[in-house]
N, C-alpha and C positions, 0 to 999 in steps of 0.2 A: 401474753406474749408476744413481738413482735414477730414479723414477715424477714425484716430488714438484720436485726440478730439474731444468730445460730444460739439459738441454747443448747448447755451440757445435757449432753442424757448420759445415761446408765441405763444400759440393757442386759437383764438378770435372766441367762439360759441361754449359749451357744451353741446350741445344737438346728437344727436345717430348717426351725425357721427364725431364731433370736442371731446366730452370725451373721446369715443374708441381712438378716433387716436391719442390723447395727448397722453392718457396711455402707448399705444404699445410704441410713441416716448419715456418716461421718459422707460420702460422693457429695450430700449435700451441701456442705461448709458446716455442720455441727461436729465439736467435740466428741466420742463417746468414749464409753468406759461399758466394753464390757466383760461381764462376770459370770465364771462359772464352777464348778465345785470342781471338778479336775483340774488338778495343777498339768498334766500331758496335754488337754483344751490350750487352758491359759496360753503354757509354752508356745504351743503351736502359733495359733494366732499372733501371738509379738515375736516369732520369728517373720512372721508375715505371709504364712502356711497356711491352710486349711485341712482339718479333721473328718469330712467329710465331703465327699464326692458330689458337684452340682456346676450347670454348665455356667460359664465364664465366674464364678464364683473367687478360683483361685486367683486371679488375676485382678479383679475390683480386691479383694481383702489385702494381699502385696501394694496395691495403689498408695492407698489412705490408709497403710500401718506405716508405708513409706515417707508420707506426708503428715503424720503426727496426728492425725482425725481419730485412731481406732486403735486402742490400745486394750490387751485385755486382764483380769484385777480377780483375785481368788476374792474379796471382799466389796461389799457394795462400799459407794465413796458420795458424799455430793454431791449434786448436780438438780439440772430445773425439771427435768426430766425423764423421770424413772420408766418403761419399760418390762413388764413380762411378762419372761415363755418359757415357763418352765414346763415339764409332763401334766398332764391328768392322766395318768394310769386308773385301769379298773381293778379294783382291788376285788377279794372273796365275795362271788354272789352279783359279780354288774355293777357292784355298788363303785362310783366315781372315788375317785382317792383325789380331793385336793391339798393334801400335805405339802407339795413344793410350793403350790401358789401362797401359801399361811406360813410357812414359810420365808418367802422370799418377802411378802407382806413384813415378819417380824426382824430382816434383815433392813429393809428400808427406814421403818421408824424412825429410828436412833438418829438419823439425815436428816430428814424432811426437815424446810422451814418454810413461811407463809410463800406464800407465790407456786409454786412447785403445784407439779404433776404427777400422778400417776395412773397409766395404762396397762389393762388387766388385756396378755394378746394370747392367753391359752385358751382354748377349747376348753370350757367348763358350762357346769349345770347350770340352770337359771339360779338365779343368789347369790351365783358366787362374790360376785361386783362387789356386794352389797352386805357379804360377810367377809371382804377384803377390809372395805369402807369400815365398818365397826368394828375389826381388828386395830386398823388404825386408831382411831375414835379413842379406844382401852388403855392403848401402848403411847397415846400422844394427847393425853387431856387437858393440853396449853394450846394443839391448834382445833382450831374449828374447824370442823371438818362437815363438807358436804351431805346433806339428809339429814344431817342433825342439829344446825346451826344458819337451818335456813337460808339468806342471799346473802348472808354474809362471813361466808367459810375462807380461811385462811388457803383452800388447796382445792387443785380440781382430782377427782376418780373418774376414771369411762372405761368403756371396755372397747375393744376395737380385733374383731379379730381376722387371724387369716384368710385370704383365698385362694391358695396356690395349686401348682400342682409341679408337684418334686420332678427336674429336670428341666421347668422353668418356670424357677421361682423367682427369681430375678427381674425376668417381664413382666411376674403376675401379678408380683406389691407394686409394680411399679403403675401398670395401664388396668389392672383389675379394680372395679370399682370399693368403697370400702364404705362398712355400714355402722357406725360409730354411735356409742350409747352411752350416753353421760348420768351419771348420779341423777344431776338436775340440766335443764338444759347449759345452766351457763357452763359446766363442765364438759357439756356435751360440745358446747362452740370450741371451746378453747384449745380441745384435743384436737378441733376441726382443726383449728387453726397450724398443728404442730403437724397432720399428716397432707397437708399442702405442700409443705417445704420438700417431700419425694415421692407423693400420687399423682401420674394424670388423670386418672378416674378418678368417676365423681362420686365424693364423699356424701354420705348418708346419711343425718343426725336422727337421732333415735332414742329411748331410754335404753338400761343399761340389760336390763331385762331383758326387752324383747331385740337386742342385738347377741343378748346369751340364746334368744332362744332358735334367731334366725341362724348362729349358724349349724345348731344340731338339725334344726329344719334340714339345710340345704344337704346335709351328707346324708343324715337319713332318709329324706327323698332318691339319693344315689344310689344306698342300700336296698329300697324296696323294687327298686325298678332293676338291679340285678340279679334281685333276688326271682324277679319275673322269667328272666334270661338264665339263669343255672336250672327251674325249675323245667321250663322246658324243653332245657337238654337234656333231660334223665328224662320228660315224655317222651323224645326222642329216640333216645339209647331206645327202651324199653320197645319200641314200635317200628326198629329199625328204617329211622329217617335222619336225612343230613341235618341237621338243628344248620348247621350256616346257611344253607339252601332256604331252611322256612327261613327265618329270621332275615335274607336278605330279599325275598319274593314278599313278608310281608309288609319292607318298610318303604314296597313300593307304591303301600296306600299314602295320601299325602298328609295322612292324618295317624300314622303307627312309623314310633319309632321308636322300635328294643333295640337293648343294648348288648353285648354280645358276651357269652355266658365266659365262664375261664376254672379255675378250679375249685374256686372261695373269693373271699373278697379277705385284704389286707389291707397294712395302711397303718397311721396316726390316728385317723380319721373317722374310714365310712367303718370301721369293724369294730369303731368303742365308740364315736359319739349317739347312734342310738338308745344305746343302752344307758345315756345318761338322760334322753325323752324318758325311756320305761320308769328307769327310780322315779323320778318324780310326780307319772301319774301312773303307775301299774296296774290299774285299772281299764285307762282310758285306751292301752296302745299294744291291741294286741296285733294289725295286721304289723306292726314295727319291730313286736316280737314274733311274728311268726321269718319274716322276715329275714331276721340275724339268726333263727334255727336254720332256716331254707342255707345259707349261705352258706355257716359253718360243718350243713349235713353232706355239702355239695363237696368239702375238701374230704371228708368222710368216705363220700361216694369213687373219687378219685382216687383212694388210696386204694380202696378192696378193689378195682378194677387193675389198678397198676397191680397189685400184688395179684390178681386171678391170670392176669398176662405173663409176669415175669417166671409163675410157679407153672404155665402151661407149658417154658421152654427148659427147660431145665440145664445150668449150667453157660447157657446165654450172655455172653457182654447184655449191660443196661446204661443207656445214658439218662440219665437225668438230664432236661435243658433246662439255665435257669434257676438263680433262689429268692429273686428281693420281690416284691409283692407288686411289681408294675415293671412294665419296660424298662429300661436304660438306664439303670439308679442303683447307689448298691445299697440301697434302706430294706431292710429284713421286717421291720415291725409288723408284727402281724400275719405274716407273710405264710398266703395256704403252704405259695409254691414248696417253701422250707420242709413245711410241716409234713408233705409229701416225702419230701428228697430223703429228712431224717427217719421216715418209719419204712422205709422199702429201706433204709442201708443197716437198721437196726436191724433188718430179718432178712436182708440179702447178704449184709457184709462186702466183700472184693467183688462182687459183682457187681456195683453200682461205681458209677463213673459218672461221677458230679461236673454238669460245664457252667462255668457262672465268672463271667469274663472282668468282669466288676470285683473281685475278689483275688490275692494271690493265696492266701491259704483256707481249709472249711471252716466254718464258722466249730465253738466248741463243742454243739450237740450231735458231731460226727466223730467226735472223741472214742477211739475205738470200737468205731465199728471197721475199720476197717476197707469202707467209700474209700477213692480215690479221686483227687480236683485234677482233670485235665484237658485240654485245649479241644477246640470243633472238631478239629484233624482227626485227632486221635480217638475221639470218641468215634467218628464215622467209619474209621479201621478196627476199632477194637469189639464195636457192640452190635448186635443184630434187632436190639428191640433201642427205639428211643422214647422214651417219654419228656413233649412236650409242657410246661409250665408253668415259663414267661416267655412272651411277643419280645423278644429284643430285634434291632433290627438284626443285627448280625444272624440269629439265627434265620428269619424268614430269607438271608439271600443265600442259603444253602438250596445248592439247584438239585433237581428233581434227577438226575442220574448219580449223583453220591448217593440219595436214600435208597434207590426206586428199590432195594434189592432188602431193604428194611423193612419192619413191625413196627408201624410206627400208632402211638397212642399221640396226639396231639390234641389239647384242653382246650387251644388259644385256636384254634383254626386257622393256622397262619402257612400251612401247606393242604392248599384245598385238590390242588395233581393230586396231592400223594394214591397211590391205586391201594384199594382195599386188597386184600390178602384173602385166603381160604379162613374160615373161619372159626372153626377150632375151638371156640371160650368165646364166652360172652363180652371175654373183654378188649376182646377184636370186634366186634358190630360197628363199637361210631365212634368216633374220637369226639366227643361233647363233653 
């Protein structure tokens, strides 16, 4: 593949990673077709609009669509490079579900030609790229597939996971280093040439299996460290201490960097990927498994505390601040905030007011509960109890004089100046 001639690219999956990736590749000058199974997504992209919320993405997509560099389709089309960015959810008993990847492989196989490259970006259990290779080899026996044909392969296959933070996806897709794992070294070098077209960060090559494990390791590391903070918050709760002050002072040690606790862990990566490692080595992962239990248990702890607080104040209005899995985004995947809010809504119905500035209507999970969506101002007027579940910037901006008379359960520590209320119930002892 020449750096001088833009390759044609087919991106399979136009979600939170696939659409930004397709748009950035198109901006580099390569013609891109994005494939998605949802007609509404295809129509939206082809009209130059977006179906997800991400900073600067709307303008980028509009620009590359208007220039004719990006279009969307329902079916895979011939291309020089195929990028797979489809979901890899967890099935029953935390078993990784790679069926979407293999379905994408089956769709790509009929249009492959010598010289093409297939790159898997979906977070995957170790060995998934090899499984994709074996599938393509079975479906296209006329092609010499790497790993089955020595150095004389007709196509290249590689794995290159994203390393992005929602809300900063476009910046980080460009600036972050990329770990590129090839089925063979030649595959890795060919993929390296492709990513250098639009990535400013360093591109490092390795094997496909190593790159798969690197991605899982990064997110398991985060999960374990968040679990420490969440466990510490429960200890501080039991002992009557302010966890935020404990962490702030402990972090003054030059070699200590404790993360911030919260209502649990959400998102498409950190709450899911550690299970991929556990599934692959169940007898060797007690720490990773324990971290998952701690973080999931923290959500249950928050539900119990919130429930006790609401029960202690019959008839009082309750505002749940935030539903997203992290600040300043509209992504609710695996969100502990959503889980907490739906639980209290199911129990306390019309008393629950939900404040989520990134949506226009409550998710379907609230149907029949009587809970209502409202803005910050209405919540501060109508509600005596405030439960902070997400640290959106707009929530941080609420001054003390607007909440001084409220009873607050702050799971994110965004209001350290909130006065402590009379106890009366364990739910009011500590925000953590």
